[in-house]
N, C-alpha and C positions, 0 to 999 in steps of 0.2 A: 247285419241289419241294413236295409236299404230304404232310401227315401227318393228313389228315381232321380237323383242328382238335383232335386229341387230344394232351394233354400229361399228364405224370405227375409226382407228387411224388417227389423222390429220397429213397429210404430211406437214412438214415445211422445210424451208431452212436449219435449224439446223440439221434436220434429214438427209437431202440430203448431207450436208457437212460431216456428220459422215460417210456416205456411200462412199464419195469420198476420205476420209482419207485413208492412207495406211493400208491394212489388210493383214494378213497371206494368202498366196496363197495355193491352187487355189481358185478363187472367182467364185461361181456358180450363174448365174442369169437366172431366169425363169419367163416369162410373158405369160399370156393367157387371152383371153376374157372369162367371166363367165356369169351366168344367175341368176336372183334373185328368180325365182319361178319354181315350178314343172309344167310340166314335162321337160322343157328345161334344167334345171340344172342337169338332170340325166347323161348327157354326160360329164359334167365338170370334175369329177374325172377320167374318162377314158382318156380324152385329157391330163390331168395332168400326168397320168402314162406314156403316150407315150412321153411326153416332158422329164420326168425324165429318161426314157430309152435313149433319145438323150444325156442327160448329162452324163449318165453312159458310153456310147460309146466314148464320147470325153475324159472322165477321164481315161479310160483304155488304151488309146493310149500313156499315159505319166506316169500313176501312177499304182502301184501294185493293184491287185484285192482287197486285204484286206483294203488298204487305201481308195480306191474308195467306197467300201461298207460302211466304217465308215462315210465318208463325206455325203453319200446319206441317212443315217439312218433317220435324221429328215424329209427329203422329203418323205420317205416311210411311216413314222408315220403319216404325214399329209394326205397321200392318204387314210388311214384307218379311219380318223377322220370324222365320219358321220355328227356330229353336225356342223363342219366347212363347209362342202359342202352344208348343208341345209340353211346356212346363208351367202351367197355370194352376192356381188354387181355385177357390170358390167365388172370389170377387176381385175386381180390378179397379184401381183409381189411377188415372193419368192426368197430371196437372202440368200445364205449360204456359209460357208467355215469353216476352222478350228476354233472351238470355237465361231462361229457366225451363227445365223439363225434368219431371220426376214420375216414376211409376211405382205403385205399391200394390202388392198382391195380398189378398185377404183370405184367411181360412174360414170365411163365412160369406154368404151371398150379399150383394148390395143391389139397390134398385137402379135401373137404367137412368142416366142423366147426362145431358150435354148442355153446358151453359157457358156463355161468355159474359163476364161481368168485370167490375173494377176490383174485385177481390176473389180469392179462391173459395169455392164451396167446400166446406170442411165438416159439415154436420155428420156424414157417415163415418168419418175418421174419429170424431169425438165420441160418437156412440160406441164405436168399437173399443176405444180406450176406457170407457166408463162401465163396460159390462163387467159384472162382478165375479163371473165364474172362470176367469182366465188364470193361467199359472205358467211357470217356466220350469224346465227340467235341465239340470246340469249333469251331463254325462262325463264322467271323469275317470281317467287312469293315468299312470305315469307316462303313457305313450300317446295319449290323445285327449283333447277336450272338445266337447260338442255341446251346443245349447239348443234347446227346443222351446217353442212357445205354442200354447193352444188352450183348448178347453175340453169338456167331456166329449165333444163331437170330432175334433180334429187336433192333431199335434204335428207341427212342422218345424224343420230345422231352421235356425236363424244364422244368417251370415255374421261371422265374428268380426268385430271392429278391429282396426289396426291398434296394436298395442296389447291385445289380449293374447297371452301365451298359449300356444296350442300343445306344447310338449314341455317336459322338464328340461330338455336340452335348450329349447328356445328361451325358456324363462331364466335359466341360470347361466347359460353360455359357458365361458371359460371358468366360472366358479364352480362348475359341477365336479363332484368328486371323481377321481379317476376310477374307471371300472375294474378294480383289482378283484372284485368278487361279483358273483351273479346272483340275481334273485329270480327264481322260477316259480310260476304259479301253476299248480296242477288242478285241473277242473274237477269240481265236485258236483253233487246233485243240485240241479237248478241253477247252474252257472256259478256256484260259489267256488272258492279255491282255498288251498292251504299253502301259505308262502313257505318256500324252502330256501334257506340262506346257505351259501357256501363261502367259506373264507374266514378270516379272522374277525373276532368280535368287534375290534376297533373299526374295521371297514363297514360292518353292519351298522354300527352307530352312526358313521358318517353318511351312509345311505339313508338312514332314518332322518337325519338332519336335512339332507337334500330334499327328501319328500316333504318335510314340514315347510321348507322354504318355498318349494314349488306350489304347495297348496295355499300358502299365504299369498303368493303372487296371483294365483287364480282367483282367490277370494276377493282381493282388492280390485282386480280388473272387472269381475262380474258385478260387484257392488257398484262400482263407478259407472260402468257402461250400460248395465241392464237392470239390476234390482232397484237401485235408487231412482232412476228415471221412470221406471214403469210402476213401481210399488207392488209388483206381483209376488205371490208366494213362490219360493224356489225349492224344488225337490232335488235331492242328490241321488243320482243313479250311478252306483259304483260297486266294486267288489266289497264284501263285508269288512275286510281288514282296512279299507280306506275310509270307511264311515267315521269311526271314532277319531282317527287322526285329523280328518278334515273338520269335523265339528269342534274339535279341541282348539284349532287355530283360527276358525272362522270368526269374523267380526260382523257378519251380514245379518241384520235383524230380520230379514225376510226369509232366511233359511228355516224350513220346517224341520222339526225334530225327527219325524219319521221319514224314511227314504225308501229307495228301491235298491235292494241288495243283490243285484245281478250285474254281470258283465254286460255292458251296453250292446256289444256285438252279438250276444246270445238272444236278443229280443228283436222281434219284428217291430216296425213302426206302430202297428196297431196294438201289439202287446204292450209296448211302452206307454201308449196313451191310456190303455185300460188300467195298468198298474198305477200310473200317475193319478188318475181320477180316483182310484181306490184310496190313495193317500189323502186327497183333497176333500172327497165327498163327505166324510164325517164332520169336517170342520165347516162345510158350506151351509148346512141347515142351521147350525148354531149361529153363524154370522148373520144370516137372514133373520132369524128369530130375534137376535139382539137389535138389529136395525128396526124391526117392527115394534119391539118393546120400547125402544127409545122414542119412536114416533108417537105411540099411544100415550106414553108418559108425558111427552111434551104437549100433546093436544089436550090432555086433561088439565094441564097447567096454563092453557091459553097461549102457548108458544109453539103451536104446530097446527097444520091445517092440510086438508086434501081438497079444498075448494079452489078451483083454478083462478078465479078472480082475486080472491084473498091472497093466494100465493104470488100472483103476478105483482100485486101492489107491494107486498113485502120484499119481493126480489128487487124492485126498482130502488127501494130505500136501503138495500144491502143488508136486510135482516135475515135472509135465508142462509142458514149454516149448511144444511144438507138437504138435497132434493133427490128423492127416488122417483124414477120414471119407469113405467112398465114397458118392457121391450115389445115391439110390434104394434103398440097403441099409437094412433095418430089422431090429432084433433085439429081440424082445419080452422084457420083464422089468421088474423094479423095482430101482432103485439106491438104496442107503442113503448119502446124502450125508455122513453123519458117519463111517461106518466103511469105505465102499467095498464093502460086501457086496452081492452080486448075487443076486436071487431070480428064477428062471425063471418065465415066465408066458405067456399067450396074448394076442397082439395083438388078437384079436377082442373081448376084454374091454375095455369103454370106460374102465375104471379103470386100464388098463395103458398105459404109455408106451413109446416106443422108447428102448432103452438108449443107443444112439449119440447121440441128441439130449440125453438127460439127462447123459451123460458130457461132451458138448460144453459144456453150460451150466455144469457144475461146473468144467471147465478154465478157461473164461472168467472165472468168479467168482474164481479163484485167480491171475488175471493171465496166463494162458497164451493162446496163439493157436490158433484152430480154422480149418481149411481144408477145404471140401467139394470133393472131386475128382470130376469127371464120370466115370462108370464106363467109358465108351468110350475115355477117354484114359489111365486108369491104374487097373486093377482091383486092389483090395487083398484079399489072400487071406482075411482074416478080417473085412473091412469097416472096419478101422481100423489106424492105425500111429502110434505116439507116440515122440517124442524127449524125453528128460528133461533137466532142468537139472543134475542130479547123480545 
């Protein structure tokens, strides 16, 4: 299986919280859609340079030329990084400032933006985190561990964090049983296998114990670094004989019962995506139906609304427990975060934000949950629907 050598940094709530924390100003935020393959990706660095020029124009209105040049140096270096531009996904975020620079690649397009402000522009990141059709796939054997993240349209490999064991040898080190016996897997139909053990029964038992210990170590690491921070469903992709063993030792509440019973190396990236979505898709409509049912029930009891003004007022007072936002829908205007008052405006004005995004940010700041719902799955009449705590 190949992924063109491309991996992505998994965007988590913790990473978003880090970006939302106070940073030295100015904060530079750049977003642009990108392309995965030649020849479409030839235009990406050109568009990036044009957006960097917009950042430079904004900086020079307030900062000396030398300071602006220093702030833009890492952006300029990225422009010249040919390997970076040969390995992009569908969207890009580049965030920088004094002593800070970070790039994030997205498996979905983002709108072009170049802005200099006192804080980072993070709404596209938050929308990505809140989209409800995302999932992760854990590719597992005794010889390798790989993690993927995506949705029904794209699935990309994730860079593993330090401390996540890649192999049984790395996980157990000197505690690994001496290999006095071998375990061979002979391929069957569809990538399945029949394990053939050679040696004494005692050694086979020790090998089984080693496998359990390795799977426990993997389970702990994936739960700590990926499942718990993201809250995404986790699908196991492994040989049939590994499924029962891993599920038996796993403590991960995000691990789904159905998995992909193939050797990961026997599947292309697109085949893996298709099989993973086949696992998730039956659960997806049920989840959306449950969310819609909860909203309708709450509205019938007077603790739910899809009226923008009413929801804004409830959000300010911290009453919104769950807010659903229709993906792709934008409502121009300004939201007063202190009073909930809404002022109509034109989205073509660069100083005007999307009210749905602003409302989502307000709900999250008050401890509520925001879910972005794909339009083709559940169109919301007014673009939003909220259930209240009381």
